[in-house]
N, C-alpha and C positions, 0 to 999 in steps of 0.2 A: 178662812182656811177650815177645811173639814177635818174631823177627827180621823177619818180614813187615811188622809194624807199623813197625819202624825204617826199612825200605826205603821204605814208603809215605810216611812222614813226611819222609824226606830228599828223595824225589822232589818232594813238594809244595814244600819249601823251594827246591830247585834250580829248578823251573819258575817259582815265584813270583819268583825272583831273576834268571832267565835273560834279562837284557838285556845285550847285549855290544858289544865292539869290539876294539881292538887296532890301530887305524889303518886298518881296512878302509873301503872307499869306499861300500859299500851295506849295507843291513840283510841282504840275502841272503848277502853275503860274510861278514858277522859270524856269522850263523847257521851257515853251512857250516863255518867254522873252529871255532866253539864245538862243533858236533856232532863234527867230526873229533877234536878234543882229548878230548871225553868218550869217544868210541869207543876211543881209544888209551889211555885212563886217564891222560892227560897233564893232571892236575888243575891244575898251575901255569899252563899255557897257557890252560886253560879259564877259570880264575879271572881271568886278564888281560882277559877279555871282559866282566867285570861292572863296573857303575858302583860307586863307593864306597858309595852307598846300598844297592845290591843286595848287595854284600859284607857290609855291616853286618847286613842282615836274614838273610842266609844263615848268618853266624856265629852270630847269636842263635838261630836254629833248630837249628843243629848242636850248640850248647852244650846246649840243652834236650834234644834227642834223645840226645846223647852222655851226658848225666847219667843218663838212664833206662837206656840200654844198658850203661853201666859198672856200674850197680847190679844189673842183671839177672844178671850172671855170678855174683854172690854169693848169689843166691836159692837156697833149699833145693831140691834136685832139678834144678838147672840142668845141662844136658848139658856134658860136657868142652869141646866146641868153643865153646859159649857163654861158658864161663869164660875161654877163651883170647882170643876176640875182645873180650870185655868188658875184659880187662886191657889190650889194645892201645888201646882207646878211652880208658880211664882214663889211660893213659900219655900220650896226646896231650893230653888235658885238662890234666893236670899240667904237661907241657912248656910249654904256652901260658898257664900261670898260672891255670887254672880247675880247680884241685883241689877236694876237698870243702870245705876251709876257705873258699875264695873264694866258692863257691856258697852256703854257710851265711851268710857275712857280706856278701853283695851288698846294695846299697841296696834298700829296700823301697818301690818305687813303686806306682803304681796299675796292677795287673796285669789289670784289666778291659779294658785297651787292648792288644791283642796286639802292635801295632807298638811301643808304648812298652816292653813287656816284652822284645821281641827286642832293642831298642836297649840296654836295661839289661844284658842278658846279653852282648851284643856288646862293651860297654864294658870287660868284664873281659879282653878279648883285645887285645894290642898289635899282633901281626903277623897281620892278618886273612887275607891271601892264603896265608901259610904254614900257618895253622891250618886253613883250608878244605881245602887240598891234603892235609895230614897226616890230617885226619879222614876225608875221602872214601877215602883209601888204607887207613885202618884198619878201615873198615866191612867186615863179612863180604861176600865176593864170590861165594858159591856158589849156583847154582840159584835156586829160588823163595824160599829163606830168606835169600838174600844180597842185597846192594845191587848193582844194575846199572843204568846209564843207557843207554837206547837211544832215541835221537830219530829220528823218521822224516823228515817233510817240513815245510817252512814253506809255508803257503798263505794266501790271502786277504790279502796284504800291502797295506796302505794307508799311503802316505807323505804326511804333511801338514807341510810345513816341516821343523822339527827334531825331529819325532816320527814314529814309525811303529808300526802295530799289525798283528797278524796272528794266525794260529792255527798251533800246532805240534802234530804228532802225536808221541806217545810210546808205545812198546810196553811194556805192563805185563801180566805173566802171559799173554803170547802174544796180547793184544788191543790194538788201537790205541785210544788215549785222546787226545782233543783238549783243548788248554789254550790260553788266550790268552797272547800274548807282546807285549812292548812294547820298542821301541828308542828311544833319545834320541841326539841329536847334540850333543856337548859339545866345545868347542875344535876344531871342524872335523872331528871324527871321530865315527863312530857308536859308541855305548856301549850 
């Protein structure tokens, strides 16, 4: 498995989960602070902008991706830097109770439903914000083979009551990619 796949999978998880808050008054402010936190690799602040549901899906995705990445370092012929980053990822999984034994003994639900599968994996993790921050920090951070979050702009924002939708650009391999983003207002604050 290549680190490029890990990066792409993690970005899909992040963008699929990137609905935010932290007490901001508008979706634009939520996005701006989420982007600033990602740019500064302040993953704890970034995670603070995700709803509980988004954190759960992101954790499930990162457990899935992390399990593959941890195993990759032990593959025959894996480069030394892959072994080092795979060990860091394995250490994060173990720290948060998702070692090999936990993954082998996880409940066997209907994995034809990706959302149910992500929830099943997320249930293995008690401290979801801590896990997300630790895992994102453990992922390789170099060039095209590393994990890097670069968000561009929020556009086409439409607010309807307690929900808002828009499009976010993300720079991937030097090219802009557009993805949908959704915001919800919970407890008087945008999430």
